[in-house]
MARLUMMAR-67231 format. One line per 3 residues: number of its first residue (from 1); their letters; for each residue z, x, y of C-alpha. Coordinates in pm, 1 decimal. Layout:
<sites>
NUM = a = Z,X,Y ~ ...
</sites>
This chain:
<sites>
1 = mdl = 7748.5,-7755.1,10694.0 ~ 7472.6,-7939.3,10879.2 ~ 7626.9,-8006.7,11221.1
4 = irr = 7294.3,-8120.1,11363.9 ~ 7272.2,-8424.9,11134.9 ~ 7635.5,-8467.9,11028.5
7 = ntv = 7787.9,-8812.0,11080.6 ~ 8155.3,-8808.2,10983.0 ~ 8418.3,-9050.8,11114.2
10 = gda = 8537.4,-8777.3,11349.1 ~ 8184.1,-8730.0,11482.6 ~ 8154.7,-9104.8,11546.3
13 = lrr = 8484.3,-9104.9,11737.2 ~ 8375.0,-8811.0,11951.0 ~ 8052.8,-8988.1,12048.7
16 = sar = 8246.0,-9299.0,12153.2 ~ 8497.5,-9090.6,12349.0 ~ 8216.9,-8931.9,12549.4
19 = myr = 8057.2,-9267.7,12616.1 ~ 8370.6,-9460.6,12721.3 ~ 8588.4,-9168.0,12841.7
22 = grs = 8865.8,-9301.2,13067.8 ~ 8857.6,-9661.5,12951.7 ~ 9154.0,-9799.8,12757.8
25 = alv = 9104.1,-9768.1,12379.9 ~ 9446.8,-9823.8,12220.8 ~ 9771.7,-9965.9,12356.2
28 = fed = 10101.4,-9944.3,12169.1 ~ 10425.0,-10041.2,12342.2 ~ 10426.2,-9850.0,12673.7
31 = rdw = 10152.0,-9598.4,12582.9 ~ 9791.9,-9666.1,12678.3 ~ 9542.0,-9419.4,12525.1
34 = sfa = 9200.7,-9376.6,12682.0 ~ 8904.0,-9296.5,12458.6 ~ 8904.6,-8936.3,12579.9
37 = ald = 9281.7,-8902.5,12525.7 ~ 9257.1,-9047.1,12174.7 ~ 8981.2,-8802.6,12084.1
40 = laa = 9178.9,-8509.5,12223.2 ~ 9489.9,-8628.5,12038.2 ~ 9295.1,-8617.1,11710.9
43 = drv = 9196.6,-8254.1,11781.8 ~ 9551.1,-8148.8,11873.1 ~ 9719.4,-8315.1,11575.8
46 = agh = 9453.8,-8176.4,11339.2 ~ 9536.8,-7832.4,11477.7 ~ 9906.7,-7906.2,11421.4
49 = faa = 9840.6,-7988.9,11054.5 ~ 9649.3,-7662.3,11014.4 ~ 9938.0,-7471.4,11175.4
52 = lgl = 10169.9,-7620.7,10908.6 ~ 9962.4,-7438.6,10647.3 ~ 9749.0,-7731.4,10534.9
55 = npg = 9385.7,-7670.2,10443.5 ~ 9077.6,-7897.7,10450.8 ~ 9078.9,-8111.5,10137.8
58 = dri = 9459.4,-8123.4,10118.2 ~ 9601.3,-8472.8,10088.5 ~ 9840.6,-8600.8,10355.7
61 = aay = 10032.9,-8918.2,10270.5 ~ 10109.8,-9161.2,10554.5 ~ 10410.8,-9385.4,10491.2
64 = grn = 10494.9,-9589.1,10797.2 ~ 10454.6,-9905.5,10995.6 ~ 10192.0,-9960.1,11264.4
67 = sda = 10215.3,-9729.4,11564.0 ~ 9987.0,-9519.3,11779.4 ~ 10125.8,-9214.8,11598.3
70 = yfi = 10012.2,-9360.3,11264.1 ~ 9661.3,-9425.2,11396.1 ~ 9634.0,-9080.1,11555.2
73 = afl = 9750.7,-8920.0,11229.0 ~ 9463.7,-9092.6,11049.5 ~ 9210.4,-8973.2,11308.5
76 = acl = 9352.6,-8620.7,11292.4 ~ 9326.0,-8608.0,10914.2 ~ 8958.9,-8697.4,10925.1
79 = rgg = 8886.1,-8469.1,11221.4 ~ 9050.7,-8172.9,11047.6 ~ 8901.9,-8229.8,10703.0
82 = fvh = 9227.1,-8342.9,10543.3 ~ 9238.5,-8642.8,10309.1 ~ 9444.8,-8934.9,10434.7
85 = vpi = 9652.4,-9122.2,10173.8 ~ 9789.4,-9447.6,10322.8 ~ 10094.3,-9593.1,10147.2
88 = nya = 10230.6,-9945.5,10179.9 ~ 10561.0,-9905.6,10366.5 ~ 10719.1,-10174.5,10143.9
91 = ltd = 10692.1,-9947.1,9838.6 ~ 10998.6,-9757.7,9724.4 ~ 11117.9,-9542.0,9436.2
94 = eel = 10880.4,-9532.6,9136.9 ~ 10568.4,-9677.0,9305.5 ~ 10606.7,-9449.2,9607.2
97 = syi = 10670.6,-9142.5,9391.5 ~ 10374.7,-9227.8,9170.2 ~ 10124.0,-9242.8,9458.5
100 = vgq = 10252.1,-8924.9,9623.4 ~ 10245.1,-8742.5,9289.6 ~ 9919.3,-8882.0,9150.9
103 = sgs = 9732.8,-8808.2,9475.4 ~ 9866.1,-8451.6,9483.2 ~ 9975.6,-8496.2,9845.2
106 = rlv = 10111.8,-8182.7,10012.0 ~ 10285.5,-8358.3,10302.6 ~ 10433.0,-8702.5,10367.2
109 = lvg = 10431.6,-8837.2,10722.1 ~ 10720.6,-9084.3,10731.8 ~ 10791.4,-9364.7,10975.6
112 = agl = 11127.2,-9434.3,11137.8 ~ 11377.3,-9603.7,10909.2 ~ 11193.6,-9511.6,10589.1
115 = ean = 11325.9,-9157.7,10541.3 ~ 11584.6,-9257.3,10278.8 ~ 11308.5,-9382.1,10047.9
118 = lka = 11179.8,-9024.9,10009.7 ~ 11489.0,-8889.4,9836.2 ~ 11305.0,-8862.8,9503.0
121 = idi = 10999.4,-8696.1,9662.2 ~ 10997.4,-8319.1,9624.0 ~ 10728.3,-8227.2,9876.4
124 = psr = 10776.5,-8170.2,10251.9 ~ 10795.7,-8466.0,10487.8 ~ 10783.7,-8494.7,10865.5
127 = piq = 10843.2,-8786.5,11103.4 ~ 10520.7,-8953.7,11215.5 ~ 10665.2,-8993.0,11565.6
130 = eli = 10681.6,-8616.1,11615.9 ~ 10303.7,-8624.8,11644.3 ~ 10314.1,-8798.5,11983.5
133 = pva = 10443.4,-8494.2,12176.8 ~ 10179.9,-8283.7,11999.9 ~ 9907.2,-8531.5,12092.5
136 = ldp = 10014.2,-8520.0,12457.6 ~ 10066.7,-8141.6,12479.8 ~ 9787.1,-7975.6,12684.3
139 = dap = 9880.8,-7639.8,12527.2 ~ 9867.2,-7761.2,12166.5 ~ 9632.2,-7540.3,11962.3
142 = igp = 9312.1,-7696.1,11830.3 ~ 9210.5,-7588.3,11483.4 ~ 8872.6,-7450.2,11377.2
145 = epd = 8582.2,-7683.3,11297.6 ~ 8625.2,-7773.4,10928.3 ~ 8345.9,-7734.6,10674.9
148 = led = 8281.0,-8107.0,10641.5 ~ 7981.8,-8303.5,10514.1 ~ 7912.6,-8676.4,10518.9
151 = dsl = 8000.5,-8690.0,10148.8 ~ 8335.0,-8515.6,10197.4 ~ 8639.2,-8710.5,10084.8
154 = aqi = 8814.2,-8882.6,10376.9 ~ 9072.4,-9114.6,10226.1 ~ 9230.9,-9211.7,9894.7
157 = vyt = 9336.7,-9576.0,9913.8 ~ 9555.3,-9712.0,9634.3 ~ 9483.0,-10058.2,9502.1
160 = sgt = 9766.4,-10289.3,9403.0 ~ 9884.1,-10233.8,9047.3 ~ 9870.9,-10572.6,8873.4
163 = taa = 9893.8,-10487.0,8506.0 ~ 9872.0,-10106.8,8530.4 ~ 9951.6,-9823.0,8766.4
166 = pkg = 9777.7,-9827.8,9107.3 ~ 9436.0,-9662.4,9125.2 ~ 9330.1,-9440.8,9413.9
169 = amm = 8986.7,-9538.5,9548.8 ~ 8810.8,-9227.6,9682.7 ~ 8636.0,-9303.7,10011.6
172 = thk = 8398.9,-9057.0,10175.5 ~ 8308.5,-9029.4,10543.0 ~ 7964.2,-9167.4,10455.0
175 = amv = 8114.4,-9475.9,10288.0 ~ 8333.2,-9549.4,10588.6 ~ 8063.3,-9498.9,10850.2
178 = sqy = 7816.7,-9712.6,10650.9 ~ 8074.6,-9989.9,10639.8 ~ 8140.9,-9956.7,11014.2
181 = ysv = 7770.3,-10018.5,11079.3 ~ 7787.9,-10331.4,10864.0 ~ 8094.5,-10483.6,11028.8
184 = ihn = 7973.3,-10406.4,11381.0 ~ 7644.7,-10581.6,11299.7 ~ 7776.2,-10874.7,11095.0
187 = mdy = 8083.7,-10955.1,11302.3 ~ 7940.7,-10915.4,11651.4 ~ 8172.5,-10647.5,11790.0
190 = aet = 8118.4,-10561.3,12156.1 ~ 8265.4,-10322.7,12411.6 ~ 8396.4,-10620.4,12610.8
193 = dqc = 8621.9,-10734.7,12323.6 ~ 8997.6,-10742.9,12382.4 ~ 9140.3,-10706.7,12031.1
196 = laa = 9485.7,-10759.6,11884.9 ~ 9568.2,-10549.8,11576.9 ~ 9871.5,-10697.3,11400.4
199 = lpl = 9812.8,-10637.7,11029.3 ~ 9913.4,-10309.9,10861.0 ~ 9692.8,-10008.9,10925.9
202 = yht = 9759.3,-9881.6,10573.5 ~ 9541.9,-10174.9,10459.7 ~ 9165.3,-10125.5,10466.3
205 = aqm = 9098.6,-10460.7,10636.0 ~ 9284.9,-10389.8,10959.0 ~ 9197.8,-10018.7,10975.2
208 = haf = 8836.1,-10014.0,10859.0 ~ 8697.2,-10363.5,10908.6 ~ 8854.2,-10406.5,11251.8
211 = tlp = 9045.9,-10145.0,11451.5 ~ 8834.6,-9833.7,11393.3 ~ 8488.0,-9992.3,11428.2
214 = qil = 8607.4,-10193.5,11729.0 ~ 8712.9,-9870.7,11896.9 ~ 8378.9,-9709.9,11810.3
217 = vga = 8193.9,-9978.5,12008.3 ~ 8423.2,-9937.9,12310.8 ~ 8656.5,-10234.3,12259.2
220 = rni = 9021.5,-10225.8,12369.4 ~ 9285.7,-10266.7,12097.3 ~ 9644.3,-10383.5,12145.5
223 = lie = 9839.0,-10256.7,11842.5 ~ 10167.2,-10413.7,11730.7 ~ 10397.3,-10333.1,11440.6
226 = spv = 10363.3,-10661.8,11251.8 ~ 10225.0,-11018.0,11292.7 ~ 10542.5,-11192.3,11414.2
229 = pet = 10406.1,-11535.4,11518.0 ~ 10576.7,-11563.0,11856.4 ~ 10470.0,-11207.2,11945.5
232 = vlr = 10108.9,-11265.5,11840.6 ~ 10082.9,-11591.0,12034.3 ~ 10249.7,-11443.4,12342.5
235 = lie = 10014.4,-11144.2,12348.3 ~ 9702.2,-11357.2,12302.1 ~ 9798.7,-11542.2,12618.5
238 = qek = 9934.1,-11242.1,12810.9 ~ 9654.7,-10994.3,12731.9 ~ 9370.9,-11249.7,12724.5
241 = its = 9286.7,-11147.8,12368.2 ~ 8932.8,-11241.6,12267.2 ~ 8924.3,-11113.3,11908.4
244 = ffa = 9186.3,-11149.3,11634.6 ~ 9192.6,-11106.2,11255.6 ~ 9451.2,-11240.3,11013.1
247 = ppt = 9465.5,-11340.2,10646.1 ~ 9516.6,-11710.9,10568.1 ~ 9894.4,-11679.3,10526.2
250 = vwi = 9928.2,-11543.0,10880.7 ~ 9696.3,-11807.2,11026.1 ~ 9909.1,-12072.5,10854.0
253 = sll = 10227.9,-11924.8,11002.9 ~ 10066.6,-11929.9,11350.0 ~ 9944.9,-12288.3,11314.6
256 = rhp = 10293.2,-12402.0,11205.3 ~ 10474.7,-12222.7,11489.1 ~ 10577.6,-12441.0,11786.4
259 = dfa = 10438.5,-12183.8,12031.7 ~ 10084.2,-12246.9,11905.8 ~ 10074.8,-12569.3,12106.2
262 = krd = 10257.7,-12419.7,12406.6 ~ 10060.5,-12098.4,12465.8 ~ 9723.2,-12074.2,12638.3
265 = lss = 9500.3,-11941.7,12360.4 ~ 9173.7,-12029.9,12532.3 ~ 9073.7,-11661.6,12570.1
268 = lek = 9006.6,-11637.8,12194.4 ~ 8632.7,-11611.9,12136.6 ~ 8619.6,-11470.1,11783.5
271 = vyy = 8868.8,-11544.5,11505.0 ~ 8837.0,-11362.9,11174.7 ~ 8994.6,-11445.1,10840.7
274 = gas = 8985.9,-11277.9,10502.2 ~ 9185.3,-11057.7,10258.1 ~ 9241.5,-11370.7,10045.5
277 = imp = 9079.1,-11711.5,10009.0 ~ 9118.8,-11947.1,10307.9 ~ 9196.4,-12307.4,10203.1
280 = vpv = 8928.1,-12530.7,10352.6 ~ 9183.1,-12778.3,10499.7 ~ 9349.8,-12490.9,10687.3
283 = lhe = 9011.4,-12373.4,10816.6 ~ 8937.3,-12724.1,10944.8 ~ 9275.0,-12733.7,11123.5
286 = lre = 9215.7,-12391.2,11277.2 ~ 8874.8,-12494.8,11410.9 ~ 9011.9,-12821.7,11548.9
289 = rlp = 9295.2,-12648.2,11733.9 ~ 9081.4,-12357.9,11860.5 ~ 8754.4,-12541.7,11930.0
292 = kar = 8605.6,-12268.3,12152.6 ~ 8671.9,-11981.6,11910.8 ~ 8394.4,-11873.6,11674.0
295 = pyn = 8517.7,-11827.3,11312.5 ~ 8406.8,-11547.5,11078.4 ~ 8493.6,-11532.3,10709.3
298 = cyg = 8518.9,-11177.2,10570.0 ~ 8511.5,-11105.5,10195.7 ~ 8545.6,-10772.0,10020.4
301 = qte = 8796.8,-10535.7,9865.1 ~ 8940.7,-10187.4,9894.8 ~ 8672.4,-10020.2,9684.4
304 = iap = 8389.5,-10129.2,9918.1 ~ 8565.0,-10005.2,10232.8 ~ 8625.3,-10319.3,10247.6
307 = lat = 8356.6,-10564.3,10377.4 ~ 8099.8,-10702.1,10129.3 ~ 7993.9,-11040.4,10270.0
310 = slr = 8051.3,-11248.3,10580.4 ~ 8006.0,-11608.4,10687.9 ~ 7901.9,-11630.3,11050.4
313 = pee = 8019.7,-11898.9,11295.8 ~ 7692.1,-12091.4,11297.7 ~ 7704.7,-12112.1,10916.4
316 = hda = 8050.1,-12272.3,10890.1 ~ 7955.2,-12637.1,10943.8 ~ 7717.1,-12653.6,10648.2
319 = rpa = 7925.4,-12452.0,10400.1 ~ 8290.2,-12398.2,10507.8 ~ 8397.1,-12296.0,10156.0
322 = scg = 8145.6,-12008.7,10135.1 ~ 8221.5,-11644.1,10207.2 ~ 7866.9,-11600.8,10335.9
325 = rpc = 7592.3,-11358.6,10245.1 ~ 7595.4,-10984.9,10173.4 ~ 7633.2,-10780.7,10488.7
328 = lnv = 7392.4,-10522.4,10627.5 ~ 7447.6,-10241.1,10376.2 ~ 7543.7,-10438.6,10063.9
331 = qtr = 7346.6,-10579.2,9770.4 ~ 7535.2,-10842.4,9566.8 ~ 7465.0,-11021.4,9239.2
334 = vvd = 7648.9,-11275.3,9022.3 ~ 7610.2,-11186.7,8654.3 ~ 7711.0,-11287.9,8304.4
337 = tdm = 7885.1,-11056.7,8057.2 ~ 7549.8,-10898.5,7967.6 ~ 7472.5,-10818.3,8335.1
340 = ndv = 7203.5,-11087.6,8360.3 ~ 7176.9,-11283.2,8686.6 ~ 7312.3,-11636.3,8647.4
343 = ppg = 7133.1,-11935.4,8804.9 ~ 7251.0,-12077.0,9139.5 ~ 7565.6,-12283.7,9095.2
346 = thg = 7663.5,-12100.9,8775.4 ~ 7985.5,-11902.1,8763.2 ~ 7974.7,-11529.9,8688.9
349 = eiv = 8124.7,-11200.1,8796.9 ~ 8041.3,-11069.6,9144.4 ~ 7898.8,-10714.3,9139.5
352 = hrs = 7781.4,-10488.8,9422.1 ~ 7571.8,-10185.8,9515.3 ~ 7634.7,-10026.9,9854.1
355 = phl = 7678.6,-9697.3,10038.3 ~ 8019.1,-9843.2,10136.6 ~ 8145.8,-9803.1,9782.3
358 = mtg = 8406.1,-9555.3,9664.2 ~ 8291.0,-9258.5,9459.4 ~ 8547.6,-9347.5,9193.2
361 = ywn = 8918.5,-9363.3,9120.2 ~ 9108.6,-9040.0,9180.5 ~ 9161.5,-8859.4,8846.7
364 = kpa = 9085.4,-9176.1,8647.1 ~ 8742.4,-9125.4,8486.2 ~ 8778.1,-9405.8,8229.2
367 = eta = 8868.6,-9664.7,8494.2 ~ 8583.8,-9537.8,8713.2 ~ 8331.0,-9574.3,8431.4
370 = eaf = 8454.3,-9928.4,8361.8 ~ 8430.5,-10026.9,8730.6 ~ 8067.5,-9906.4,8752.5
373 = agg = 7951.3,-10024.7,8408.6 ~ 7585.0,-10120.3,8408.6 ~ 7514.5,-9937.1,8733.1
376 = wfh = 7694.3,-10190.1,8956.0 ~ 8048.5,-10207.6,9090.5 ~ 8245.4,-10485.2,8920.1
379 = sgd = 8457.6,-10674.4,9172.4 ~ 8677.8,-10860.2,8924.5 ~ 8600.2,-11183.4,9112.4
382 = vgy = 8438.2,-11496.8,8971.6 ~ 8187.5,-11664.9,9200.9 ~ 7846.4,-11823.2,9235.6
385 = fde = 7548.3,-11833.9,9472.4 ~ 7403.4,-12156.2,9605.0 ~ 7028.0,-12216.2,9628.2
388 = egy = 7009.8,-12044.5,9969.8 ~ 7191.5,-11726.5,9869.0 ~ 7538.0,-11806.1,10004.4
391 = lyi = 7826.2,-11676.3,9794.1 ~ 8131.1,-11878.7,9689.4 ~ 8449.4,-11731.3,9542.6
394 = vdr = 8591.4,-11929.3,9251.5 ~ 8887.8,-11708.0,9164.0 ~ 9000.9,-11365.3,9064.7
397 = ird = 8919.0,-11317.7,8695.4 ~ 9288.5,-11257.6,8629.9 ~ 9386.8,-11578.5,8814.4
400 = vin = 9165.6,-11813.1,8609.4 ~ 9397.8,-12026.0,8394.9 ~ 9335.0,-12082.0,8022.8
403 = tgg = 9496.3,-12420.0,7961.2 ~ 9449.2,-12562.5,7612.7 ~ 9144.0,-12341.2,7565.0
406 = vlv = 8972.5,-12470.4,7881.5 ~ 8937.1,-12253.3,8192.0 ~ 9066.5,-12381.8,8527.6
409 = asr = 9015.3,-12209.5,8862.7 ~ 9346.3,-12192.0,9044.5 ~ 9170.7,-12217.2,9380.3
412 = eve = 9025.0,-12560.6,9299.8 ~ 9371.1,-12702.3,9232.3 ~ 9512.5,-12536.0,9544.1
415 = evl = 9240.1,-12684.2,9764.8 ~ 9327.5,-13036.0,9646.9 ~ 9702.8,-12994.8,9695.9
418 = fth = 9644.2,-12851.2,10043.5 ~ 9493.4,-13182.9,10148.9 ~ 9827.8,-13361.2,10107.6
421 = pav = 9991.6,-13390.6,10452.0 ~ 10331.0,-13269.2,10328.4 ~ 10200.0,-12940.5,10189.4
424 = sev = 10224.0,-12628.7,10406.6 ~ 10143.7,-12363.1,10145.2 ~ 10060.6,-12367.3,9776.3
427 = avv = 9991.9,-12117.2,9498.4 ~ 9870.1,-12218.0,9152.6 ~ 9919.1,-11992.8,8850.3
430 = glp = 9917.2,-12022.9,8473.8 ~ 10261.7,-11993.7,8314.7 ~ 10305.5,-11932.0,7939.4
433 = ddk = 10333.2,-12255.5,7742.7 ~ 10366.4,-12318.7,7368.2 ~ 10135.0,-12620.1,7378.2
436 = wie = 9883.0,-12534.2,7649.3 ~ 9870.1,-12150.6,7618.6 ~ 9900.8,-12150.3,7997.4
439 = avs = 10034.5,-12446.6,8192.3 ~ 9874.8,-12513.0,8531.5 ~ 10175.4,-12465.2,8760.5
442 = afv = 10185.5,-12518.1,9137.5 ~ 10436.5,-12354.4,9371.0 ~ 10458.9,-12559.9,9689.7
445 = vlr = 10612.1,-12499.3,10032.8 ~ 10654.2,-12827.1,10221.4 ~ 10601.5,-12867.0,10592.9
448 = peh = 10917.2,-12907.4,10801.2 ~ 11036.0,-13267.6,10820.6 ~ 10797.6,-13374.0,10540.9
451 = rad = 10896.9,-13492.6,10196.4 ~ 10713.5,-13512.1,9864.2 ~ 10817.3,-13493.7,9501.4
454 = eat = 10638.3,-13375.4,9189.1 ~ 10512.5,-13722.5,9094.1 ~ 10367.6,-13780.0,9442.2
457 = lia = 10170.0,-13454.7,9444.1 ~ 10042.0,-13497.8,9087.8 ~ 9927.6,-13850.2,9173.2
460 = har = 9747.3,-13708.3,9477.3 ~ 9578.0,-13446.3,9260.2 ~ 9480.8,-13706.2,8998.8
463 = ahl = 9256.6,-13876.5,9253.2 ~ 9049.3,-13557.8,9292.1 ~ 9070.9,-13357.2,8967.6
466 = apy = 8985.5,-13399.4,8601.7 ~ 9295.8,-13461.0,8388.8 ~ 9294.7,-13115.3,8227.7
469 = klp = 9306.7,-12952.0,8573.8 ~ 9618.0,-13139.2,8686.6 ~ 9935.7,-12934.3,8738.3
472 = kki = 10169.9,-12964.7,8442.4 ~ 10456.1,-12876.3,8672.8 ~ 10518.4,-12843.5,9044.8
475 = lfv = 10793.0,-12615.5,9171.3 ~ 10914.5,-12645.6,9530.3 ~ 11002.7,-12314.4,9696.8
478 = dnl = 11107.3,-12204.5,10045.2 ~ 10836.2,-11938.5,10067.6 ~ 10569.3,-11763.5,9864.2
481 = prn = 10577.8,-11390.0,9784.8 ~ 10338.6,-11181.4,9995.7 ~ 10284.5,-10815.2,10057.4
484 = tag = 10309.8,-10666.5,10406.0 ~ 9936.9,-10728.8,10459.8 ~ 9996.3,-11101.8,10415.4
487 = kll = 9827.4,-11122.6,10073.8 ~ 9975.6,-11371.9,9827.8 ~ 10130.1,-11204.6,9521.9
490 = kre = 10068.0,-11443.1,9235.3 ~ 10176.2,-11179.0,8986.8 ~ 10529.3,-11202.6,9126.2
493 = lrk = 10534.6,-11576.1,9057.2 ~ 10412.2,-11520.6,8701.1 ~ 10670.0,-11246.6,8647.3
496 = qys = 10962.3,-11446.3,8787.0 ~ 10889.1,-11781.9,8622.5 ~ 10739.4,-11680.7,8285.6
</sites>
């Protein structure tokens, strides 16, 4: 163990705690944690885990909603050498049991109200909230310094299972810290930032692209359980929030809420979006209604910890549909099926090399080999570079629609439908069809007090799209399925309507 040169997540936190000491780092409900208190809490809770008989390298599953206890549990795992296994709190039964079992977790930390979902789990569980008294106890024992290296495993993060069981991406301390350097550099984090953290901490975007690196630079974070629009808008005004991240679905819900026009949101200086593709019409509306805020587009995925590219504020006017250029510690290519670079403007698969990347999928060597085929990580996304090296996302490979033997990008159809004034949200998928193989099918949520029928929207699309790209059917729905991180679940639409 090389303590002189070691640079784990816990080491990074300790440096920040000594620099910012008594300043406010994290606020949740009525508890306000200083940097020094947060660092000490990580030590105490790590000692508590050791006293329970857990050893460095043991996996600890965290199954709960946002809270200071959840965040401290994560810090304690990494400080004590344990491996944190975050679990989506919306999962139940088979999916929950699978992740706990496949990861080999020895303990489940469970949030309030979720205990009943663990009835089929046969390993010990403890309430996450019991960690708060431990974190505040001046007599709590602190465990021994673990034998940790930069390449030690820090977290196993499970990707969404689309056609197969979820895969656990193995993230080391080195991968996380490398990614923190990238986001701090590319997204202009500063110790003066007042940040609002509303998306789930089990998701890599909120935890690793925002909350943790923001704390490392000395920024203050207000943490809330979930992105309820009226709560988010109230806190932006009340706390003079300067920095806020949300996926497109949450930004849409904020823009549609009546409080958006009533609250003073002028404190916002930096607005971040990502986790799924932002429709360009929604981006234009966001910029018009928050003219002083600087927008940042963030693209990546779980396996790269998660940031891969970013589009900076000054780059938005020229190319609003781009997700930017590779960030500080990432090399990105767009390739054909033989791993040859494709020319600018030509579609191919996006692949990466980076110290951010996972070491592989936990106990899944075949899937790991497939993901890193050819010496690059395969993102599963279709995209292209322009002549100046800016990346554009066309679609997920699995979301490209094969209609009558011709490929259609679902995003292109969505962008056109979004420009109709009656459309609030839209998702386009391919549904099985005897004639077309897959029929281009649009699921549309209308804006309140607006009306449109199928013929109207198809006529609107006809003015912008080639005939083969036109929706064969439009289905009007009250809402679109999303996970708790706000990501659209197109697979649920395909499952329900096929």
